[in-house]
C-alpha positions in Angstrom: 31.0 19.1 1.7 29.3 21.9 0.0 25.5 22.3 0.6 23.8 24.0 -1.8 21.3 27.0 -0.4 18.6 25.7 -2.7 18.8 22.2 -1.0 18.9 23.5 2.3 15.2 25.5 1.5 14.4 21.9 0.2 15.3 20.1 3.1 16.5 17.5 0.8 19.5 16.9 -2.3 18.3 16.6 -5.8 21.1 16.3 -7.3 20.9 14.6 -10.6 22.0 10.7 -10.1 23.9 9.0 -13.0 21.9 7.0 -15.5 21.9 3.6 -15.5 23.0 2.8 -12.2 21.3 0.4 -9.7 20.7 2.4 -6.6 20.1 -0.3 -4.4 23.4 -1.5 -5.2 24.9 2.0 -4.9 23.3 2.7 -1.9 24.7 -0.6 -0.2 28.2 -0.1 -1.5 27.9 3.9 0.2 26.8 1.9 3.6 30.0 -0.3 3.3 32.2 2.8 2.1 31.2 4.7 5.2 30.4 2.2 8.1 26.5 3.6 7.8 23.5 1.8 8.9 20.1 2.0 7.2 16.9 1.9 9.7 13.6 2.0 8.4 9.8 2.0 9.6 7.6 -0.7 8.7 5.4 2.3 6.9 8.0 3.5 4.6 8.0 2.3 0.9 8.6 -1.4 0.2 12.1 -0.6 -2.1 13.0 1.5 1.1 12.5 -1.3 3.3 14.3 -3.7 1.1 17.8 -2.1 1.2 17.7 -1.2 4.6 19.8 -3.1 7.6 16.8 -3.4 10.0 13.4 -2.9 9.6 11.2 -2.2 12.6 8.7 -0.1 14.5 9.3 2.8 16.8 10.6 0.8 19.8 12.9 -1.9 17.7 14.3 1.5 15.8 15.4 3.1 18.8 16.7 -0.1 20.4 18.8 -0.2 17.3 20.1 3.1 17.3 21.0 2.5 20.8 23.4 -0.7 20.4 24.7 -0.2 16.3 28.4 0.5 15.9 28.1 2.5 12.8 29.5 5.8 12.3 26.3 7.1 10.3 22.7 6.3 10.9 20.1 6.8 8.1 17.0 7.1 9.7 14.0 6.3 6.9 11.5 7.3 8.6 10.1 10.7 10.2 11.9 13.7 11.9 11.2 12.5 15.5 12.8 9.4 14.8 16.1 10.8 13.7 15.9 13.0 16.6 15.4 9.9 18.6 18.7 8.5 17.4 20.6 11.5 17.5 19.3 11.5 21.3 20.6 8.5 21.9 23.4 8.4 19.5 25.0 12.0 20.0 28.7 11.3 18.8 27.2 9.7 15.4 26.0 11.4 12.4 22.3 10.8 12.1 20.9 11.4 8.5 17.2 11.9 7.3 17.0 11.8 3.6 14.0 14.4 3.5 14.0 16.8 6.4 10.2 17.8 5.3 9.5 13.8 6.6 7.6 15.6 10.0 4.4 13.8 11.8 1.0 15.0 12.0 0.8 13.8 15.4 4.0 15.1 16.7 2.9 18.4 15.4 -0.1 18.4 17.3 1.7 18.7 20.4 3.9 21.8 20.6 6.2 21.9 23.2 5.2 25.4 24.6 1.7 24.7 24.8 2.8 21.1 26.7 5.1 23.3 28.8 2.1 25.5 30.1 -0.4 22.6 30.4 2.3 21.3 33.2 2.3 24.4 34.9 -1.5 24.2 35.1 -1.2 20.8 36.5 2.0 20.4 38.7 0.8 17.3 40.3 0.5 15.4 37.5 3.4 12.8 35.7 3.7 13.2 32.1 3.7 10.5 29.7 4.5 10.9 26.0 4.0 9.1 22.8 7.1 8.6 21.2 5.9 10.4 18.2 6.9 13.9 19.6 9.4 16.1 19.3 12.6 16.2 21.2 11.5 19.6 22.7 8.3 17.7 24.3 10.3 14.7 25.1 12.4 16.8 27.4 9.4 17.6 29.1 8.1 14.4 29.7 8.9 12.0 32.4 8.6 8.9 30.6 8.4 7.7 26.7 6.2 5.0 25.2 5.8 3.3 22.1 2.7 1.6 21.1 4.9 -1.8 21.5 5.2 -0.8 25.5 2.9 1.8 26.5 0.9 -0.5 28.6 3.6 -1.9 30.1 5.0 1.4 30.9 1.6 2.9 31.8 1.2 0.1 34.4 4.5 0.6 35.9 3.2 3.8 37.5 1.0 3.6 40.8 -2.8 2.8 40.6 -3.6 6.3 42.0 -0.8 8.3 40.5 -2.2 11.3 38.2 -1.0 11.1 34.9 -1.1 13.2 31.6 -1.0 11.5 28.2 0.2 13.2 25.4 -0.1 13.7 22.6 -2.5 10.8 21.0 -5.8 11.0 22.4 -7.1 7.7 20.7 -4.0 5.5 22.0 -4.6 7.4 25.3 -8.5 6.2 25.3 -7.3 2.8 24.5 -4.9 2.8 27.3 -7.4 4.4 29.7 -9.8 1.3 28.7 -7.4 -1.4 29.2 -5.8 -0.1 32.3 -8.8 1.1 34.0 -7.3 4.6 34.6 -8.7 7.8 34.0 -5.3 10.0 32.4 -5.6 13.3 31.3 -5.6 12.9 27.7 -3.9 15.7 25.1 -6.3 15.9 22.5 -3.8 14.8 19.4 -4.3 12.4 16.6 -2.1 10.7 13.5 -3.8 12.0 10.0 -3.7 8.6 8.9 -5.3 6.4 11.7 -8.0 9.5 12.2 -9.0 8.4 8.9 -10.1 4.8 9.4 -13.5 4.5 9.6 -16.0 2.0 10.9 -18.1 2.1 7.5 -15.2 1.0 5.5 -14.5 -1.5 7.7 -18.1 -3.1 8.1 -17.8 -2.9 4.3 -14.8 -4.8 3.9 -16.2 -7.2 6.8 -19.4 -8.0 4.6 -17.2 -8.9 1.5 -14.5 -11.0 3.5 -16.7 -12.3 6.1 -14.1 -14.7 7.3 -10.9 -12.2 7.5 -10.0 -10.9 10.8 -9.6 -7.3 11.4 -6.0 -6.1 12.9 -5.9 -2.6 14.3 -3.3 0.0 15.5 -4.2 2.0 18.6 -4.0 5.1 17.3 -7.4 4.4 15.5 -10.7 5.7 16.5 -12.5 3.7 19.2 -15.3 2.4 17.1 -12.5 0.9 14.5 -10.8 -1.0 17.7 -14.2 -2.4 18.9 -14.3 -4.2 15.6 -10.9 -5.4 15.6 -10.4 -8.9 16.4 -6.8 -8.2 17.4 -5.5 -4.2 18.8 -1.5 -3.6 18.6 1.5 -2.0 17.6 2.9 -2.6 14.0 5.4 -5.0 15.4 2.8 -7.0 17.1 0.0 -6.9 14.3 2.9 -8.3 12.3 3.5 -10.9 14.9 -0.3 -11.7 14.9 -0.6 -12.3 11.7 2.2 -14.7 10.9 1.1 -17.0 14.3 -2.6 -17.1 13.6 -4.6 -19.6 11.4 -6.8 -17.5 9.6 -5.7 -16.4 5.9 -7.1 -13.3 5.5 -7.0 -10.0 7.4 -8.1 -6.7 7.1 -5.3 -4.5 7.9 -6.4 -1.1 9.9 -2.8 0.7 10.1 -0.6 2.5 7.9 -0.3 0.2 4.5 3.3 0.5 4.2 3.3 -2.8 6.6 1.7 -4.9 4.1 4.9 -5.3 2.9 6.7 -7.0 5.4 3.6 -9.0 6.2 3.7 -10.1 2.5 6.8 -11.3 2.6 6.6 -13.1 5.9 3.4 -14.9 5.0 3.2 -15.2 1.0 0.2 -17.6 1.5 -1.9 -15.2 3.1 -4.1 -12.4 1.9 -3.9 -8.6 3.8 -6.3 -6.1 2.5 -5.6 -2.6 3.3 -8.5 -0.6 4.7 -9.0 2.8 2.7 -9.7 6.2 3.9 -13.1 7.2 4.5 -12.6 10.2 2.0 -11.0 10.3 -1.1 -10.6 7.3 -3.7 -7.3 5.5 -3.0 -7.6 2.1 -2.1 -5.1 2.3 1.0 -4.2 4.5 3.8 -0.7 6.1 3.4 1.3 8.7 5.2 2.7 11.1 3.2 5.5 12.3 5.5 6.6 8.6 5.2 6.6 8.6 1.3 8.9 11.7 1.3 11.7 8.9 1.8 13.0 7.5 -1.5 15.8 5.5 -2.9 16.8 8.5 -5.0 16.8 10.7 -1.6 18.4 7.9 0.4 21.2 7.6 -2.3 22.1 11.6 -2.5 21.7 11.3 1.2 24.5 8.8 1.9 26.6 10.6 -0.7 26.6 14.2 0.7 26.0 13.0 4.2 23.4 15.5 4.4 20.4 16.3 5.6 21.6 15.8 8.9 19.8 16.2 12.6 21.4 18.1 15.2 20.0 19.1 18.7 20.8 21.6 21.4 23.2 19.6 23.9 21.2 20.4 27.1 17.8 20.0 25.4 19.2 16.4 24.2 20.0 15.6 27.7 16.9 16.4 29.1 15.1 14.4 25.9 17.5 11.5 26.7 16.3 10.8 30.7 12.4 9.5 29.3 13.9 7.7 26.7 16.3 5.7 28.6 13.7 4.9 31.2 11.5 3.4 28.4 14.2 1.6 27.2 14.9 0.4 30.9 11.2 -1.0 31.3 11.0 -2.9 28.1 14.2 -4.5 28.7 12.8 -5.8 32.3 9.5 -6.7 30.2 11.9 -8.7 27.9 13.8 -10.8 30.7 
């Protein structure tokens, strides 16, 4: 395969797609032809979720990658998720429809800065959120997702000195619910940082019987207003099982697609950002995944993710530790 230099610079292939083709059908045909599996995060576009083999949160996507027998994994999400897949599946081709699909939270914790911080605090263990680069994961003792963060933190002795990176909001939440005083890296997600108390109070006044569901990456003031705090998967499960028929949702609005599919009789209201005029809060990076890019990605088997083998091996250890703890939790 020859990859155009312009495509390399762009980070995706924009080869013109034949007119009048059924993109979803062609994507599924390519998957069958190439023994490829499509993994999609809940925050991606609805049409991406609909064509995927599996839709989930970060933990579930990592678990699916670890056990798949496909030759090619297409990660419709952001870069750190594709890196995690490559760490767990070094012998597989791991594709990302657009290499520009980064993460503001991961960017807030450069590996060289964390390495320096570790040197200044040698007695501390490092717990890193999965929303980090492979280079950062290679510096940590264990990785967590929002689904298992509390359980992983609780697996450490109560007097353990811990640095939690990079999400200060999730770290604050964990300190509150576990009674710990972990040192927190000053990072944040641009989507969850934008949710405001004012907007939620306004929506609640218009929908007084609605319950507020919030992701722990939100600020503490937002979490204080929530009827339930949990990961994307946990929020989805709560909405399915709760008797309430209207929910105000404070996380990336892509999750509403799956919520509405599973609970068509219920109403889900996305919380808008504090600034701007849009009615919901979207991750611009997740929205870089499109059907057109996914089609070309499968067709040309590019862009693919590669990692230095030594770093990959170091980064694998804290991920495996997380998956081991999660497996014990589910027994």
